N, C-alpha and C positions, 0 to 999 in steps of 0.2 A: 570269210563270214559264213555261218551256217544259215540255212533257211528257216524261216519262223516255223516252229512247231517240230523241227528236226533235232533230235538230241544231239549234243555235242560228242565228238568221237571220244572213245575211252583213251585214256593216256596210255601209251605204249609201254609195256613191262620192260624192266631191265632185262638184257640177256642172261639167261641162266649160265652160271659157271659149270663147266663140265670137269667133274673130279673123278671120273671112271679110272683114269690111269694113276691115281695116287696110290692105290693099293699095290700094283705091280712096282711102282717106283720105290715104295718103302721096303718091300721084300728084297729086290735087288740091291739097294742101297745097304741093307743090313748085312747080305751076303759079301758084297764088295769090301765093306768096312772089316768084316771078319777076316777074309783072305788078306786083306792089306796089313791089318794088325799082326797077323801070325807071321807074315814074311817079315815085317820089321823087327818083330821079337827074335825071331830065329836068325836073321841077317846072314852074313857069310855067302856061301855058295847057293842056298836056297832062295834068299832075297834077289840075288844077281839072276838066277834062273827064272824066278817070277817075274822080274822087272823086263827081261828079255823076252820072254814068251808073251806078255801082255803087249809090249810095243810092237813086237812081231805081228801081233794080231791087228794092231792099230795100222801097221803098214800094209797088210793084206787089204784092208779096207780103202786105204789111200791109193794103192796100186789099181784096184778094180775101179775106184773112182775116176781116175785120171785116164785110164785106158778104155773105160766104158766097154769092158768085155770081161769075161771069165778069166780067172787066173791060169796062165799057162805054165809050162815047165820051168822057164827061166824065172817068171815071176814067183813061183814056189821056191826056187833056189834064193832068191832075193829075200823072200820072207824068212827062210831058214839062216840066211848069214845075219839078219838083224837079230834074231834069237841067239845065235851063237855068240854075237859081239857081247851080250850081256853075260854069258857064263865065262867068256874069256877074261873078262875083266879082273875078277879076282884070282883067276888061276895064273895068268901070264902078264898081267899089268895093263894099264890103259893103252900102251901102244898097240898091243894085239888086237884090242877092240877098234882102234883107229883103222888098223890095216885091214880088218874084217869088212869094215863099212866102205873103205876105199876100194876093196875087191869088189864088193856089190855095185859101187858106182860104175867101174870099168865094165863089169858084166852087163849092166843095164843098157849099155850102148848097143848091145845085140839086139834090143827090142825095137831100135830104129829112132830116128829124130823126133818123131811126134811124140809129145809129152815127155820128152827127156829131160828137160829142165825141170819139170814138176816132179819126175822120178827121183832124180838126183836130190833135188830140195827135200823130199820126204825121206830118203835114206839118211841124209845128213841131219835133218831135225829129229828123228827118232834115235839115230845113233847118239847125237848130243844128249838127248834127254836120258836115255839109258846111262850113259856116263855120268850125268849130273846126279841121278838118283842113287847110283851105286857109291859115289863119292861122298854124297851127303850121308848115307848110312854108316859108312866106314866100318870100324871093328868095335866101338866103344858103345856104351850105353846112351851116349849124347846123340848118337844118330837116331835111336828110338825116339827120343823126345822131339829132335828137330823135325823127324816125319810126323809125329803126333801133332806138333804145332802147325805145320804146313797144312796137313789133311784137315785139321778142325776148321782153319780159316776158310779154306777152298769149300769145303762141303757144307758149311754152316752158311757161307756166302750163297752158294747154289741154291740151298734149300730155302733160305729166306727170300732169295729173289723170285724163285718159282712161286711161293705161296703168296708172297706180298703183290706181286705183279699180277697174279691171277685173280686175287680178291679184290683190290683196289683198282687195277687197271690205270687209266690215264694216259697222259702223252707218251708217244712211242719214243724209245731212246734212239734207234738207228732203224727207221723203217725201210731204208734202201738195203739193209743188210740182214736183219732179223725182225720182221714185222711184230713177233710176238713179245718182244721185250720192251719194257716200259722204264720210265724214270722211277717210278714208285718201286719197281722190282729192284733196280739197280740201287737205289738209296737205302731200301730195307736189307738187301742182301750185304751191302757195305757196313750198315750198322750192326747187325747181328753177328756177321762175320768177324768184324773187329773186336766187339764185346767178348766173343767166345774165345777168339784167339788171345786176347789180354788176360782173360782168367786163366788159361793154359799157362801163359808166360809167366804170371805171378806164381802160380802153384810150382812150377818146374825151376825157375831160376830166382836168384837174389838181384839179378841185373835191374837197372833203372827201369821203371815202368814207361817213362817217356820214349825211351829206345825201342822197347817192346810194341808200344803204341804206333811209332812210325813204321816198324817192320810188319806189323799184323795189317794195317791200313794199306801199305803197299802190296802185300800179297793179296789182299781182297780186290783191290782195284785192278791189279794185273791178271787175276783169276777172271774177272769179267771182260777184261780186254782180249784175253785168249780165247774165251767163248765167242766173242764178236769175230776174232779172226777167222776162227774155224768156220763160222757161219758164212763169212764173206767167200771162204774158198768153196764151200759147198754150194753157195747160190752161184758161183762162177760156172760149177759144173751141173748146176740145174737139179740138185738132189736136196731131199729134205733131211734124211738121216744117212750117216755113214754106214750103218748096218741095223741089224735087228737081233743081235746076240744078247743084249740085256734088255728085259721086258721093261717097259716104262720109261727107257732112256735112250733106246736106239743101239748105236754101236759103240765100239770101245773108243774111237775118236770123240764121239759126242760125251762120253764120260770123263776122258782125260783132257780135253781141251782147256779146262780152266787150271790145270796143274802145270801146263806148258811154260808160260812166262813166269809163274811163281816159283818154279823148282830151278829155273835158270837164276832168278833173283837171289834165291837161298845160295846158291853155289858162288855167285859173284860176291855177295855180301859176307857170307861166311869165310869164303877163301881169302878175300882181301884183309879181313881182320885177324883171322886165326891161322891162316895158310891153307892151302888146298889140301894138305894132309889131315887137317883138323877143321873141316867145314862145319860141321855140327856145333863144335865147341866155339867156333869164331861166330856163328850166329846167335848163340844162346848166352854166352858169358862176357860180359862187359865190365 
């Protein structure tokens, strides 16, 4: 109770939303989309080289994170081998990429037992993602459309989750892993990502929309799970961002985390349905 004659305290105003990082995020997203679209369109060795370079950059962040030290000579060789595995895939086949990543795993033993499991896990994860991306793209135009579908769902889910969560707020999704993520953001991302993906699906294919809906909803959910998984790893190593190479987004790992489970899902669904030599066709045409 307030004393007689004392005016009641003014109601506290809601916290102001900080939108200062929106500009850099939009510009960075535009550049990333342009680079991705160009690589998808050109395909072949150019796409493989870009994918290898991008995931090599992500592995560089991983190596720095787990070792808690600047990159040494062996670490730089590991980064180079990850990049090389992408370029070797279309030149000499998938076995050459597997051998390249295997060589990197063997070489990583020279860095000692500390963080060895994390180091090998990173090499295997990024090597697998390179192989999945290059296999999805393939040689035909269907690889462009499959990449467009995947990218649309993932990036629209990310964008809608960011803006919805920041504007509405509400109950935290996983406060022990990522304190900034909310249920409102997750549901907003799922809704817009799925709708955008279904629009792309209906424009690109004559396949049943029900199958398309199941695929895009799955990609959207897996994208958010991949984001949470990366947040859990970063929290384990007590870092906020994996790097600062992308203004408004952080590091490459921060930008690619939502693609991780989605691209594996595309590989499995497309491969099981159409064969692993026609992953994009298997994903899109039913």
